[in-house]
Chimera marker file (.cmm) of the C-alpha trace (Angstrom):
<marker_set name="trace">
<marker id="1" x="9.002" y="19.404" z="47.770" r="1" g="1" b="0" radius="0.5"/>
<marker id="2" x="12.501" y="18.583" z="46.634" r="1" g="1" b="0" radius="0.5"/>
<marker id="3" x="13.546" y="20.972" z="43.806" r="1" g="1" b="0" radius="0.5"/>
<marker id="4" x="16.007" y="18.448" z="42.369" r="1" g="1" b="0" radius="0.5"/>
<marker id="5" x="13.281" y="15.827" z="42.080" r="1" g="1" b="0" radius="0.5"/>
<marker id="6" x="11.064" y="18.372" z="40.305" r="1" g="1" b="0" radius="0.5"/>
<marker id="7" x="13.919" y="19.353" z="37.977" r="1" g="1" b="0" radius="0.5"/>
<marker id="8" x="14.663" y="15.715" z="37.133" r="1" g="1" b="0" radius="0.5"/>
<marker id="9" x="10.977" y="15.087" z="36.418" r="1" g="1" b="0" radius="0.5"/>
<marker id="10" x="10.790" y="18.149" z="34.173" r="1" g="1" b="0" radius="0.5"/>
<marker id="11" x="13.907" y="16.974" z="32.327" r="1" g="1" b="0" radius="0.5"/>
<marker id="12" x="12.405" y="13.522" z="31.746" r="1" g="1" b="0" radius="0.5"/>
<marker id="13" x="9.169" y="15.091" z="30.506" r="1" g="1" b="0" radius="0.5"/>
<marker id="14" x="10.889" y="17.417" z="28.029" r="1" g="1" b="0" radius="0.5"/>
<marker id="15" x="13.181" y="14.646" z="26.805" r="1" g="1" b="0" radius="0.5"/>
<marker id="16" x="10.180" y="12.406" z="26.163" r="1" g="1" b="0" radius="0.5"/>
<marker id="17" x="8.244" y="15.270" z="24.589" r="1" g="1" b="0" radius="0.5"/>
<marker id="18" x="11.012" y="16.457" z="22.247" r="1" g="1" b="0" radius="0.5"/>
<marker id="19" x="12.715" y="13.169" z="21.414" r="1" g="1" b="0" radius="0.5"/>
<marker id="20" x="9.693" y="10.900" z="21.793" r="1" g="1" b="0" radius="0.5"/>
<marker id="21" x="9.937" y="7.540" z="20.083" r="1" g="1" b="0" radius="0.5"/>
<marker id="22" x="12.351" y="8.516" z="17.288" r="1" g="1" b="0" radius="0.5"/>
<marker id="23" x="15.492" y="10.425" z="18.186" r="1" g="1" b="0" radius="0.5"/>
<marker id="24" x="16.375" y="10.804" z="14.494" r="1" g="1" b="0" radius="0.5"/>
<marker id="25" x="13.349" y="13.015" z="13.879" r="1" g="1" b="0" radius="0.5"/>
<marker id="26" x="14.298" y="15.223" z="16.823" r="1" g="1" b="0" radius="0.5"/>
<marker id="27" x="17.908" y="15.442" z="15.615" r="1" g="1" b="0" radius="0.5"/>
<marker id="28" x="16.890" y="16.501" z="12.093" r="1" g="1" b="0" radius="0.5"/>
<marker id="29" x="14.406" y="19.097" z="13.357" r="1" g="1" b="0" radius="0.5"/>
<marker id="30" x="16.957" y="20.545" z="15.795" r="1" g="1" b="0" radius="0.5"/>
<marker id="31" x="19.518" y="20.632" z="12.961" r="1" g="1" b="0" radius="0.5"/>
<marker id="32" x="17.030" y="22.513" z="10.789" r="1" g="1" b="0" radius="0.5"/>
<marker id="33" x="16.451" y="25.034" z="13.579" r="1" g="1" b="0" radius="0.5"/>
<marker id="34" x="20.204" y="25.517" z="14.031" r="1" g="1" b="0" radius="0.5"/>
<marker id="35" x="20.687" y="25.911" z="10.257" r="1" g="1" b="0" radius="0.5"/>
<marker id="36" x="17.886" y="28.481" z="10.189" r="1" g="1" b="0" radius="0.5"/>
<marker id="37" x="19.499" y="30.423" z="13.037" r="1" g="1" b="0" radius="0.5"/>
<marker id="38" x="22.911" y="30.375" z="11.350" r="1" g="1" b="0" radius="0.5"/>
<marker id="39" x="21.477" y="31.534" z="8.028" r="1" g="1" b="0" radius="0.5"/>
<marker id="40" x="19.469" y="34.331" z="9.655" r="1" g="1" b="0" radius="0.5"/>
<marker id="41" x="22.537" y="35.430" z="11.649" r="1" g="1" b="0" radius="0.5"/>
<marker id="42" x="24.376" y="35.757" z="8.325" r="1" g="1" b="0" radius="0.5"/>
<marker id="43" x="21.654" y="37.941" z="6.846" r="1" g="1" b="0" radius="0.5"/>
<marker id="44" x="19.860" y="35.264" z="4.804" r="1" g="1" b="0" radius="0.5"/>
<marker id="45" x="16.081" y="35.193" z="5.127" r="1" g="1" b="0" radius="0.5"/>
<marker id="46" x="15.597" y="31.518" z="6.069" r="1" g="1" b="0" radius="0.5"/>
<marker id="47" x="12.393" y="31.500" z="8.132" r="1" g="1" b="0" radius="0.5"/>
<marker id="48" x="10.915" y="29.024" z="5.654" r="1" g="1" b="0" radius="0.5"/>
<marker id="49" x="13.460" y="26.234" z="6.271" r="1" g="1" b="0" radius="0.5"/>
<marker id="50" x="12.252" y="24.677" z="9.540" r="1" g="1" b="0" radius="0.5"/>
<marker id="51" x="8.509" y="24.149" z="8.804" r="1" g="1" b="0" radius="0.5"/>
<marker id="52" x="8.927" y="21.939" z="5.699" r="1" g="1" b="0" radius="0.5"/>
<marker id="53" x="11.658" y="19.920" z="7.442" r="1" g="1" b="0" radius="0.5"/>
<marker id="54" x="9.352" y="19.345" z="10.424" r="1" g="1" b="0" radius="0.5"/>
<marker id="55" x="6.478" y="18.277" z="8.153" r="1" g="1" b="0" radius="0.5"/>
<marker id="56" x="8.746" y="15.983" z="6.112" r="1" g="1" b="0" radius="0.5"/>
<marker id="57" x="10.197" y="14.332" z="9.206" r="1" g="1" b="0" radius="0.5"/>
<marker id="58" x="6.707" y="13.825" z="10.621" r="1" g="1" b="0" radius="0.5"/>
<marker id="59" x="5.789" y="12.027" z="7.399" r="1" g="1" b="0" radius="0.5"/>
<marker id="60" x="8.964" y="9.925" z="7.593" r="1" g="1" b="0" radius="0.5"/>
<marker id="61" x="8.255" y="8.941" z="11.208" r="1" g="1" b="0" radius="0.5"/>
<marker id="62" x="4.632" y="8.116" z="10.427" r="1" g="1" b="0" radius="0.5"/>
<marker id="63" x="5.711" y="6.007" z="7.455" r="1" g="1" b="0" radius="0.5"/>
<marker id="64" x="8.202" y="4.063" z="9.598" r="1" g="1" b="0" radius="0.5"/>
<marker id="65" x="5.647" y="3.380" z="12.292" r="1" g="1" b="0" radius="0.5"/>
<marker id="66" x="2.940" y="2.253" z="9.885" r="1" g="1" b="0" radius="0.5"/>
<marker id="67" x="5.393" y="-0.108" z="8.155" r="1" g="1" b="0" radius="0.5"/>
<marker id="68" x="6.209" y="-1.653" z="11.522" r="1" g="1" b="0" radius="0.5"/>
<marker id="69" x="2.522" y="-1.853" z="12.366" r="1" g="1" b="0" radius="0.5"/>
<marker id="70" x="2.923" y="-0.041" z="15.661" r="1" g="1" b="0" radius="0.5"/>
<marker id="71" x="0.296" y="2.657" z="15.149" r="1" g="1" b="0" radius="0.5"/>
<marker id="72" x="-2.490" y="2.213" z="17.728" r="1" g="1" b="0" radius="0.5"/>
<link id1="1" id2="2" r="1" g="1" b="0" radius="0.2"/>
<link id1="2" id2="3" r="1" g="1" b="0" radius="0.2"/>
<link id1="3" id2="4" r="1" g="1" b="0" radius="0.2"/>
<link id1="4" id2="5" r="1" g="1" b="0" radius="0.2"/>
<link id1="5" id2="6" r="1" g="1" b="0" radius="0.2"/>
<link id1="6" id2="7" r="1" g="1" b="0" radius="0.2"/>
<link id1="7" id2="8" r="1" g="1" b="0" radius="0.2"/>
<link id1="8" id2="9" r="1" g="1" b="0" radius="0.2"/>
<link id1="9" id2="10" r="1" g="1" b="0" radius="0.2"/>
<link id1="10" id2="11" r="1" g="1" b="0" radius="0.2"/>
<link id1="11" id2="12" r="1" g="1" b="0" radius="0.2"/>
<link id1="12" id2="13" r="1" g="1" b="0" radius="0.2"/>
<link id1="13" id2="14" r="1" g="1" b="0" radius="0.2"/>
<link id1="14" id2="15" r="1" g="1" b="0" radius="0.2"/>
<link id1="15" id2="16" r="1" g="1" b="0" radius="0.2"/>
<link id1="16" id2="17" r="1" g="1" b="0" radius="0.2"/>
<link id1="17" id2="18" r="1" g="1" b="0" radius="0.2"/>
<link id1="18" id2="19" r="1" g="1" b="0" radius="0.2"/>
<link id1="19" id2="20" r="1" g="1" b="0" radius="0.2"/>
<link id1="20" id2="21" r="1" g="1" b="0" radius="0.2"/>
<link id1="21" id2="22" r="1" g="1" b="0" radius="0.2"/>
<link id1="22" id2="23" r="1" g="1" b="0" radius="0.2"/>
<link id1="23" id2="24" r="1" g="1" b="0" radius="0.2"/>
<link id1="24" id2="25" r="1" g="1" b="0" radius="0.2"/>
<link id1="25" id2="26" r="1" g="1" b="0" radius="0.2"/>
<link id1="26" id2="27" r="1" g="1" b="0" radius="0.2"/>
<link id1="27" id2="28" r="1" g="1" b="0" radius="0.2"/>
<link id1="28" id2="29" r="1" g="1" b="0" radius="0.2"/>
<link id1="29" id2="30" r="1" g="1" b="0" radius="0.2"/>
<link id1="30" id2="31" r="1" g="1" b="0" radius="0.2"/>
<link id1="31" id2="32" r="1" g="1" b="0" radius="0.2"/>
<link id1="32" id2="33" r="1" g="1" b="0" radius="0.2"/>
<link id1="33" id2="34" r="1" g="1" b="0" radius="0.2"/>
<link id1="34" id2="35" r="1" g="1" b="0" radius="0.2"/>
<link id1="35" id2="36" r="1" g="1" b="0" radius="0.2"/>
<link id1="36" id2="37" r="1" g="1" b="0" radius="0.2"/>
<link id1="37" id2="38" r="1" g="1" b="0" radius="0.2"/>
<link id1="38" id2="39" r="1" g="1" b="0" radius="0.2"/>
<link id1="39" id2="40" r="1" g="1" b="0" radius="0.2"/>
<link id1="40" id2="41" r="1" g="1" b="0" radius="0.2"/>
<link id1="41" id2="42" r="1" g="1" b="0" radius="0.2"/>
<link id1="42" id2="43" r="1" g="1" b="0" radius="0.2"/>
<link id1="43" id2="44" r="1" g="1" b="0" radius="0.2"/>
<link id1="44" id2="45" r="1" g="1" b="0" radius="0.2"/>
<link id1="45" id2="46" r="1" g="1" b="0" radius="0.2"/>
<link id1="46" id2="47" r="1" g="1" b="0" radius="0.2"/>
<link id1="47" id2="48" r="1" g="1" b="0" radius="0.2"/>
<link id1="48" id2="49" r="1" g="1" b="0" radius="0.2"/>
<link id1="49" id2="50" r="1" g="1" b="0" radius="0.2"/>
<link id1="50" id2="51" r="1" g="1" b="0" radius="0.2"/>
<link id1="51" id2="52" r="1" g="1" b="0" radius="0.2"/>
<link id1="52" id2="53" r="1" g="1" b="0" radius="0.2"/>
<link id1="53" id2="54" r="1" g="1" b="0" radius="0.2"/>
<link id1="54" id2="55" r="1" g="1" b="0" radius="0.2"/>
<link id1="55" id2="56" r="1" g="1" b="0" radius="0.2"/>
<link id1="56" id2="57" r="1" g="1" b="0" radius="0.2"/>
<link id1="57" id2="58" r="1" g="1" b="0" radius="0.2"/>
<link id1="58" id2="59" r="1" g="1" b="0" radius="0.2"/>
<link id1="59" id2="60" r="1" g="1" b="0" radius="0.2"/>
<link id1="60" id2="61" r="1" g="1" b="0" radius="0.2"/>
<link id1="61" id2="62" r="1" g="1" b="0" radius="0.2"/>
<link id1="62" id2="63" r="1" g="1" b="0" radius="0.2"/>
<link id1="63" id2="64" r="1" g="1" b="0" radius="0.2"/>
<link id1="64" id2="65" r="1" g="1" b="0" radius="0.2"/>
<link id1="65" id2="66" r="1" g="1" b="0" radius="0.2"/>
<link id1="66" id2="67" r="1" g="1" b="0" radius="0.2"/>
<link id1="67" id2="68" r="1" g="1" b="0" radius="0.2"/>
<link id1="68" id2="69" r="1" g="1" b="0" radius="0.2"/>
<link id1="69" id2="70" r="1" g="1" b="0" radius="0.2"/>
<link id1="70" id2="71" r="1" g="1" b="0" radius="0.2"/>
<link id1="71" id2="72" r="1" g="1" b="0" radius="0.2"/>
</marker_set>
């Protein structure tokens, strides 16, 4: 088994899993995780920031898809 082929396949899987159909959702969630890390590194208790952002972006993505009529 070629390790480079396996690595490329794993990269495609994780890209599809994280980014999925809407790269904007992934970008906002990653930004929220980075902001949480920066705040915690500066001594601010910010564990609560990422979950509501993830839920809100899920709602935004679902709203976009239902407006386009692409939900199966």
